[in-house]
C-alpha positions as CSV (number, residue, x, y, z in Angstrom):
1,X,-56.3,49.5,-13.8
2,X,-54.0,50.5,-16.6
3,X,-50.3,49.8,-16.4
4,X,-49.5,53.5,-16.5
5,X,-51.5,54.0,-13.3
6,X,-49.6,51.6,-11.2
7,X,-46.0,52.4,-12.3
8,X,-45.3,54.2,-9.1
9,X,-46.2,51.2,-7.0
10,X,-44.3,48.8,-9.3
11,X,-41.3,51.1,-9.1
12,X,-41.2,50.9,-5.3
13,X,-41.7,47.2,-5.3
14,X,-38.9,46.7,-7.9
15,X,-36.5,48.8,-5.8
16,X,-37.2,46.6,-2.7
17,X,-36.8,43.4,-4.7
18,X,-33.5,44.6,-6.2
19,X,-32.1,45.6,-2.8
20,X,-33.1,42.2,-1.3
21,X,-31.3,40.5,-4.2
22,X,-28.1,42.1,-3.0
23,X,-27.5,44.8,-5.6
24,X,-25.8,48.0,-4.4
25,X,-28.4,50.3,-3.0
26,X,-27.1,53.6,-4.5
27,X,-26.8,52.2,-8.0
28,X,-30.1,50.4,-7.7
29,X,-31.9,53.6,-6.8
30,X,-30.5,55.3,-9.9
31,X,-31.0,52.3,-12.2
32,X,-34.6,51.6,-11.2
33,X,-35.4,55.3,-11.4
34,X,-34.1,55.7,-14.9
35,X,-35.7,52.5,-16.1
36,X,-39.1,53.5,-14.9
37,X,-38.6,57.1,-16.2
38,X,-38.0,55.6,-19.6
39,X,-41.0,53.3,-19.3
40,X,-43.2,56.1,-18.1
41,X,-42.1,58.3,-21.0
42,X,-43.0,55.6,-23.5
43,X,-46.4,55.2,-22.0
44,X,-46.9,59.0,-21.9
45,X,-47.3,59.3,-18.1
46,X,-43.9,60.8,-17.3
47,X,-42.5,64.1,-18.4
48,X,-38.8,63.6,-19.2
49,X,-38.3,67.4,-18.8
50,X,-38.3,66.7,-15.0
51,X,-34.9,65.0,-15.4
52,X,-33.4,68.1,-17.1
53,X,-33.1,69.9,-13.8
54,X,-31.6,66.9,-12.0
55,X,-28.0,68.0,-12.4
56,X,-28.8,71.3,-10.8
57,X,-30.4,69.3,-7.9
58,X,-27.1,67.4,-7.5
59,X,-25.2,70.6,-7.4
60,X,-27.7,71.9,-4.7
61,X,-27.0,68.8,-2.6
62,X,-23.3,69.2,-2.8
63,X,-23.4,72.9,-1.9
64,X,-25.9,72.5,0.9
65,X,-24.2,73.7,4.1
66,X,-26.1,71.2,6.2
67,X,-24.7,68.2,4.3
68,X,-21.2,69.5,5.0
69,X,-21.7,68.5,8.6
70,X,-21.9,64.8,7.6
71,X,-18.2,64.2,6.6
72,X,-17.1,66.4,9.5
73,X,-19.0,64.4,12.1
74,X,-17.9,61.1,10.4
75,X,-14.3,62.2,10.6
76,X,-14.7,63.2,14.3
77,X,-16.1,59.8,15.1
78,X,-13.5,57.9,13.2
79,X,-10.6,59.9,14.8
80,X,-12.0,59.2,18.3
81,X,-12.6,55.5,17.6
82,X,-9.1,55.0,16.1
83,X,-7.4,56.9,18.9
84,X,-8.6,54.2,21.4
85,X,-10.8,56.5,23.3
86,X,-13.5,53.8,23.4
87,X,-11.0,51.3,24.8
88,X,-9.9,53.6,27.6
89,X,-13.5,54.5,28.4
90,X,-14.6,50.9,28.6
91,X,-11.7,49.9,30.9
92,X,-12.2,52.8,33.3
93,X,-16.0,52.4,33.5
94,X,-15.7,48.6,34.0
95,X,-13.5,49.3,37.0
96,X,-16.1,51.6,38.4
97,X,-19.0,49.1,38.0
98,X,-16.9,46.0,38.3
99,X,-17.9,45.0,41.8
100,X,-21.7,45.2,41.1
101,X,-23.7,42.3,39.9
102,X,-24.3,43.1,36.2
103,X,-21.7,45.8,36.4
104,X,-20.1,45.0,33.1
105,X,-23.4,45.3,31.3
106,X,-24.1,48.6,32.9
107,X,-20.6,49.8,32.0
108,X,-21.2,48.8,28.4
109,X,-24.4,50.8,28.3
110,X,-22.7,53.8,29.9
111,X,-19.8,53.7,27.4
112,X,-22.3,53.2,24.5
113,X,-24.1,56.4,25.5
114,X,-20.8,58.3,25.8
115,X,-19.5,57.0,22.5
116,X,-22.9,57.8,20.9
117,X,-22.6,61.4,21.8
118,X,-19.0,61.6,20.6
119,X,-18.6,59.2,17.6
120,X,-22.1,58.3,16.5
121,X,-20.8,55.5,14.2
122,X,-22.7,52.3,15.0
123,X,-20.3,49.9,13.2
124,X,-17.2,51.2,15.0
125,X,-18.9,51.2,18.4
126,X,-20.2,47.7,18.1
127,X,-17.0,46.3,16.7
128,X,-14.9,48.0,19.4
129,X,-17.0,46.9,22.3
130,X,-17.4,43.4,20.8
131,X,-13.6,43.0,20.7
132,X,-13.0,44.5,24.1
133,X,-16.1,43.8,26.3
134,X,-17.6,40.6,24.9
135,X,-14.6,38.3,25.8
136,X,-14.5,39.8,29.3
137,X,-18.2,39.4,29.8
138,X,-18.1,35.8,28.6
139,X,-15.1,35.0,30.9
140,X,-17.1,36.5,33.8
141,X,-19.9,34.0,33.2
142,X,-22.4,36.2,31.5
143,X,-25.1,34.5,29.4
144,X,-24.0,35.0,25.8
145,X,-27.5,36.3,24.8
146,X,-27.4,39.0,27.5
147,X,-23.8,40.0,26.6
148,X,-24.3,40.2,22.9
149,X,-27.7,41.9,23.2
150,X,-26.3,44.5,25.5
151,X,-23.3,45.3,23.2
152,X,-25.5,45.5,20.1
153,X,-28.1,47.7,21.8
154,X,-25.6,50.0,23.3
155,X,-23.8,50.3,20.0
156,X,-27.0,51.6,18.3
157,X,-27.4,54.5,20.7
158,X,-25.4,56.6,18.2
159,X,-28.4,56.8,16.0
160,X,-30.6,58.7,18.5
161,X,-28.3,60.5,20.8
162,X,-27.0,63.7,19.1
163,X,-24.8,64.5,17.3
164,X,-26.0,61.7,15.0
165,X,-25.6,61.2,11.3
166,X,-29.2,59.9,11.0
167,X,-30.5,63.0,12.8
168,X,-28.6,65.2,10.3
169,X,-30.0,63.3,7.3
170,X,-33.5,63.2,8.9
171,X,-33.4,66.9,9.8
172,X,-32.7,68.0,6.3
173,X,-35.3,65.6,4.8
174,X,-38.0,66.6,7.4
175,X,-37.2,70.3,7.0
176,X,-37.8,70.0,3.3
177,X,-41.0,68.0,3.9
178,X,-42.3,70.6,6.4
179,X,-41.7,73.4,3.9
180,X,-43.3,71.4,1.1
181,X,-46.4,70.7,3.2
182,X,-46.7,74.4,4.1
183,X,-46.3,75.5,0.5
184,X,-49.1,73.0,-0.4
185,X,-51.3,74.8,2.1
186,X,-50.6,78.1,0.5
187,X,-48.1,79.3,3.2
188,X,-45.4,81.1,1.3
189,X,-43.4,82.2,4.4
190,X,-43.0,78.8,5.9
191,X,-41.6,78.0,9.3
192,X,-38.4,76.0,9.4
193,X,-37.3,72.7,11.1
194,X,-33.6,72.6,11.6
195,X,-31.1,69.9,12.4
196,X,-30.5,71.7,15.7
197,X,-34.2,71.3,16.6
198,X,-33.9,67.5,16.0
199,X,-30.7,67.4,18.2
200,X,-32.6,69.1,21.0
201,X,-35.7,66.9,20.5
202,X,-33.8,63.7,20.5
203,X,-31.8,64.3,23.6
204,X,-34.4,63.4,26.2
205,X,-35.7,60.3,24.3
206,X,-32.2,59.1,23.8
207,X,-31.4,59.4,27.5
208,X,-34.7,57.7,28.3
209,X,-33.7,54.8,26.1
210,X,-30.4,54.5,28.0
211,X,-32.4,54.4,31.2
212,X,-34.6,51.7,29.9
213,X,-31.6,49.6,28.9
214,X,-30.0,50.0,32.3
215,X,-33.3,49.2,34.1
216,X,-33.7,46.0,32.1
217,X,-30.1,44.9,32.9
218,X,-30.7,45.6,36.6
219,X,-33.9,43.5,36.5
220,X,-32.1,40.7,34.7
221,X,-29.3,40.8,37.4
222,X,-31.9,40.6,40.2
223,X,-34.2,37.9,38.7
224,X,-31.7,35.9,36.7
225,X,-28.5,36.3,38.7
226,X,-26.9,33.4,36.9
227,X,-27.1,35.3,33.6
228,X,-25.1,38.3,35.0
229,X,-22.9,37.0,37.9
230,X,-21.0,39.2,40.3
231,X,-17.2,39.2,39.6
232,X,-15.1,36.8,41.6
233,X,-11.8,37.5,43.2
234,X,-10.4,40.6,44.8
235,X,-11.3,44.1,43.7
236,X,-8.9,45.7,41.2
237,X,-6.0,47.5,42.8
238,X,-5.3,51.2,42.4
239,X,-7.5,54.2,42.1
240,X,-10.8,54.1,40.2
241,X,-11.9,57.7,39.8
242,X,-8.6,59.1,38.5
243,X,-8.5,56.9,35.3
244,X,-12.2,57.3,34.9
245,X,-12.0,61.1,34.9
246,X,-9.0,60.9,32.5
247,X,-11.0,58.7,30.2
248,X,-14.3,60.7,30.4
249,X,-13.3,64.3,30.5
250,X,-11.7,64.7,27.0
251,X,-14.7,63.2,25.1
252,X,-17.2,64.8,27.5
253,X,-15.6,68.2,26.9
254,X,-15.9,67.6,23.2
255,X,-19.5,66.7,23.6
256,X,-20.3,69.8,25.6
257,X,-18.5,72.0,23.0
258,X,-20.3,70.4,20.0
259,X,-23.8,70.0,21.5
260,X,-23.6,73.1,23.7
261,X,-22.8,75.3,20.8
262,X,-25.7,73.9,18.7
263,X,-28.3,73.9,21.5
264,X,-27.2,77.3,22.7
265,X,-27.5,78.8,19.3
266,X,-23.8,79.8,19.1
267,X,-23.1,77.7,16.0
268,X,-24.8,75.8,13.2
269,X,-24.4,72.0,13.1
270,X,-21.8,72.4,10.3
271,X,-19.8,74.9,12.4
272,X,-20.1,72.6,15.5
273,X,-19.0,69.6,13.4
274,X,-15.9,71.5,12.4
275,X,-15.2,72.3,16.1
276,X,-15.7,68.6,16.9
277,X,-13.3,67.5,14.1
278,X,-10.6,69.8,15.4
279,X,-11.1,68.7,19.0
280,X,-11.0,65.0,18.0
281,X,-7.8,65.6,16.0
282,X,-6.1,67.3,19.0
283,X,-7.2,64.5,21.2
284,X,-5.9,61.9,18.7
285,X,-2.6,63.8,18.5
286,X,-2.2,63.7,22.3
287,X,-2.9,60.0,22.4
288,X,-0.3,59.4,19.7
289,X,2.4,60.9,21.9
290,X,1.1,61.2,25.5
291,X,4.7,61.7,26.8
292,X,4.8,65.2,25.1
293,X,1.5,66.8,25.9
294,X,2.6,70.5,26.0
295,X,2.0,71.4,22.3
296,X,-1.4,69.8,22.3
297,X,-2.4,71.3,25.6
298,X,-1.4,74.7,24.3
299,X,-3.5,74.1,21.2
300,X,-6.5,73.0,23.2
301,X,-6.2,76.0,25.5
302,X,-6.0,78.4,22.6
303,X,-9.0,76.5,21.0
304,X,-11.1,76.8,24.1
305,X,-10.2,80.5,24.6
306,X,-11.0,81.3,21.0
307,X,-14.4,79.7,21.3
308,X,-15.1,81.7,24.5
309,X,-13.9,84.9,22.9
310,X,-16.0,84.5,19.8
311,X,-19.0,83.8,21.9
312,X,-18.7,86.8,24.1
313,X,-17.1,89.5,21.9
314,X,-17.8,91.2,18.6
315,X,-14.8,90.4,16.3
316,X,-16.2,91.7,13.0
317,X,-13.6,93.6,10.9
318,X,-16.1,95.3,8.6
319,X,-17.4,97.8,11.1
320,X,-16.8,101.5,10.2
321,X,-15.3,102.5,13.6
322,X,-13.4,99.9,15.5
323,X,-12.8,100.9,19.1
324,X,-9.5,100.3,20.7
325,X,-10.9,97.5,22.9
326,X,-12.2,95.7,19.8
327,X,-8.8,96.0,18.1
328,X,-7.1,94.4,21.1
329,X,-9.6,91.5,21.2
330,X,-9.2,91.0,17.4
331,X,-5.4,90.9,17.9
332,X,-5.9,88.4,20.7
333,X,-8.1,86.3,18.4
334,X,-5.4,86.2,15.8
335,X,-2.8,85.0,18.3
336,X,-5.3,82.3,19.5
337,X,-5.9,81.2,15.9
338,X,-2.1,80.9,15.5
339,X,-2.0,78.7,18.6
340,X,-4.8,76.5,17.3
341,X,-3.1,76.1,14.0
342,X,0.2,75.2,15.7
343,X,-1.6,72.6,17.9
344,X,-3.4,71.1,15.0
345,X,-0.2,71.0,12.9
346,X,1.5,69.0,15.7
347,X,-1.5,66.7,16.0
348,X,-1.6,66.1,12.2
349,X,2.2,65.3,12.2
350,X,1.8,62.9,15.1
351,X,-1.2,61.2,13.6
352,X,0.5,60.9,10.3
353,X,3.6,59.4,11.9
354,X,1.6,56.8,13.8
355,X,-0.5,55.8,10.7
356,X,-3.7,56.9,12.4
357,X,-4.4,59.8,10.0
358,X,-4.3,57.8,6.8
359,X,-6.7,55.1,8.1
360,X,-9.1,57.7,9.6
361,X,-9.3,59.7,6.4
362,X,-9.7,56.6,4.3
363,X,-12.6,55.3,6.5
364,X,-14.2,58.8,6.6
365,X,-14.0,59.1,2.9
366,X,-15.6,55.7,2.3
367,X,-18.5,56.4,4.6
368,X,-19.0,59.9,3.2
369,X,-19.0,58.6,-0.4
370,X,-21.5,55.9,0.5
371,X,-23.9,58.4,2.1
372,X,-23.7,60.9,-0.7
373,X,-24.0,58.4,-3.5
374,X,-27.2,57.1,-1.8
375,X,-28.3,60.7,-1.4
376,X,-28.0,61.4,-5.2
377,X,-29.7,58.1,-6.1
378,X,-32.5,58.8,-3.6
379,X,-33.0,62.3,-5.1
380,X,-33.4,60.8,-8.6
381,X,-35.8,58.2,-7.2
382,X,-37.9,60.9,-5.6
383,X,-38.1,62.9,-8.8
384,X,-39.2,60.0,-10.9
385,X,-41.6,58.6,-8.2
386,X,-43.4,62.0,-7.9
387,X,-43.3,62.4,-11.7
388,X,-45.3,59.2,-11.9
389,X,-47.8,60.4,-9.4
390,X,-46.5,58.4,-6.5
391,X,-47.0,61.2,-4.0
392,X,-50.7,61.4,-4.9
393,X,-51.0,57.6,-4.6
394,X,-49.4,57.7,-1.1
395,X,-51.6,60.6,0.0
396,X,-54.8,58.8,-1.1
397,X,-53.7,55.6,0.6
398,X,-52.9,57.2,3.9
399,X,-56.0,59.5,3.9
400,X,-58.2,56.4,3.1
401,X,-57.0,54.4,6.1
402,X,-59.4,53.9,9.0
403,X,-58.6,55.9,12.1
404,X,-57.8,59.2,10.4
405,X,-54.4,60.8,11.3
406,X,-53.7,58.3,14.1
407,X,-54.4,55.3,11.7
408,X,-52.2,56.8,9.0
409,X,-49.3,57.5,11.5
410,X,-49.6,54.0,12.9
411,X,-49.5,52.5,9.4
412,X,-46.4,54.5,8.5
413,X,-44.6,53.5,11.8
414,X,-45.5,49.9,11.2
415,X,-44.2,50.1,7.6
416,X,-41.0,51.7,8.6
417,X,-40.5,49.0,11.3
418,X,-41.0,46.2,8.7
419,X,-38.7,47.9,6.2
420,X,-36.0,48.1,8.9
421,X,-35.8,44.3,8.7
422,X,-34.4,44.6,5.1
423,X,-33.2,48.2,4.5
424,X,-30.6,50.4,6.1
425,X,-31.6,53.6,7.9
426,X,-30.0,55.7,5.1
427,X,-32.1,54.2,2.4
428,X,-35.3,54.5,4.5
429,X,-34.5,58.1,5.5
430,X,-33.7,59.3,2.0
431,X,-36.2,57.3,0.0
432,X,-39.3,56.5,2.1
433,X,-39.5,59.5,4.5
434,X,-39.7,62.2,1.8
435,X,-42.7,60.3,0.4
436,X,-44.7,59.9,3.6
437,X,-43.7,62.8,5.7
438,X,-45.3,65.7,3.8
439,X,-48.6,63.8,3.8
440,X,-48.6,63.2,7.5
441,X,-47.6,66.8,8.2
442,X,-50.6,68.0,6.0
443,X,-52.8,65.7,8.1
444,X,-51.7,67.7,11.2
445,X,-48.8,65.7,12.7
446,X,-46.2,67.8,14.5
447,X,-43.1,67.6,12.2
448,X,-40.6,67.6,15.1
449,X,-42.4,64.9,17.0
450,X,-42.8,62.9,13.8
451,X,-39.0,63.1,13.1
452,X,-38.1,61.8,16.6
453,X,-40.6,59.0,16.3
454,X,-39.1,58.0,13.0
455,X,-35.5,58.3,14.4
456,X,-36.3,55.8,17.2
457,X,-38.1,53.6,14.8
458,X,-35.1,53.6,12.4
459,X,-32.8,52.7,15.3
460,X,-34.5,49.3,15.5
461,X,-33.3,48.5,11.9
462,X,-29.9,47.9,13.4
463,X,-31.2,45.1,15.7
464,X,-34.0,43.4,13.7
465,X,-33.1,40.1,12.0
466,X,-32.3,39.0,9.4
467,X,-30.3,42.1,8.2
468,X,-29.7,44.0,11.4
469,X,-26.3,45.6,10.8
470,X,-25.3,45.7,14.5
471,X,-25.9,41.9,14.6
472,X,-23.6,41.4,11.6
473,X,-20.9,43.7,13.0
474,X,-20.9,41.7,16.3
475,X,-21.0,38.4,14.5
476,X,-17.9,39.3,12.6
477,X,-15.8,39.8,15.8
478,X,-17.5,37.5,18.3
479,X,-15.5,34.5,19.6
480,X,-16.2,31.2,17.8
481,X,-18.2,29.8,20.7
482,X,-20.9,32.5,20.3
483,X,-23.7,31.3,18.0
484,X,-25.5,33.6,15.5
485,X,-28.8,32.4,17.1
486,X,-27.7,33.6,20.5
487,X,-26.9,37.1,19.1
488,X,-30.3,37.2,17.5
489,X,-32.1,36.1,20.6
490,X,-30.1,38.5,22.7
491,X,-31.3,41.5,20.6
492,X,-35.0,40.7,21.0
493,X,-35.5,42.2,24.5
494,X,-33.8,45.4,23.4
495,X,-36.0,45.6,20.3
496,X,-38.9,45.4,22.8
497,X,-37.4,48.2,24.8
498,X,-37.0,50.4,21.7
499,X,-40.7,49.8,20.9
500,X,-41.6,50.7,24.5
501,X,-39.6,53.9,24.1
502,X,-41.6,54.5,20.9
503,X,-44.9,53.9,22.7
504,X,-43.9,56.3,25.5
505,X,-43.0,59.0,23.1
506,X,-46.2,58.4,21.2
507,X,-48.2,58.8,24.4
508,X,-46.2,61.8,25.6
509,X,-45.1,64.1,22.7
510,X,-43.6,66.8,25.0
511,X,-40.7,64.4,25.6
512,X,-39.5,65.4,22.1
513,X,-41.0,68.9,21.8
514,X,-40.4,70.5,25.2
515,X,-36.6,71.1,25.0
516,X,-36.5,72.6,21.5
517,X,-39.4,74.9,22.5
518,X,-37.6,75.9,25.7
519,X,-34.4,76.7,23.8
520,X,-36.0,78.6,21.0
521,X,-38.9,80.2,22.9
522,X,-41.4,78.9,20.5
């Protein structure tokens, strides 16, 4: 086989080798792509004109309304994390489960699920719960493997429970792959797959995974009671439900506003992300000065009323004849907007005075820049890889596997699982999925079901040694007595539970497809 015919394979292997050597992923993607584009041009197997349209592709990425949701959801998560919402949730939930054997572990899982639906940032969740919950669990006599594994697994729930950054990235990539597959079939009015569809499709599998985690912890508490002992001493004094409701209701209201507006078809993910960011800012402003809640409460009230008003009334100004009732409602909307602006202004001032705002914006900007730089590098990699005939190579490889569509899908899932040992979910989503997804869709795989399968598979990349990011996050904040080997061994049962969830979803696809179909009527 001539060198020119294997450049696509060599390009992918070179990328994996460079990443494993520790080079920055985003720059590696661009550098390897340009190097192989030049080599392919010299050998006459790559058309350099393909790179001429790349600046326009970057512009398209930056102006894509779906991608705007990424920095907004990141800002929402960072604000909630820095406003100590996680700390209050964990303390209140631990009081609720505290008298039950294994109650601390169940509390960590419950808080992980709530934080997943409100922040979605794995690193922040794992670090926060590692700092707050791990010392408490160790003092209570928990086996370090059980304690660390529970925290790492609960922290990764933000990757599958919407709103999730990985679901936004995956939704856009899978939507493009779905349209590409239909165009290849000659369908020039293709169906669409939206981020909202993925949010709806991931909801039940995400809750199933939480149930599996909690079931496992209950079994450990029953059959290995020494690993999860019941707390000693008298029960905590004071009410339990009041602080629990105070901790849960604000983020729960935010979750309902964000997810409810998306699943109900009232807002796009980008619009819902803006709602979530404003809500998180108001909540952070309240926590900065809880002794003066009135301006924030007025802002929240105006915000809720404005959402309700826009959902139930026609407030368009461009209509030829505006009835008197519509004019009144539009005037009311203007007043409510003024109330929201005033509340947000107070929240911004308080967050800036406390130092919270500067740190939150800095963290959100760093995470956003990382995602978008990888996105640009991945787009260049895809252009060059396809220009070298890589999509044809992948399609021939998958179609030639034994077992037909099932064999090809099983091979892709296995490959993604192995890649998760070494690569982050962002790289896999933006580099590997655009290559394999169109082929699988052409072979008859349901794109929504495929997307949720990939999402659960990618979640394991945070727990799989040696480069599981959740393991590194926890190692960085764990007490000195906790060994790295204990963290790795503690994650193994939860990796098995994630694979079990993957097998259940494989066996029963309606778990991912029923809710989106019920919401859209398709």
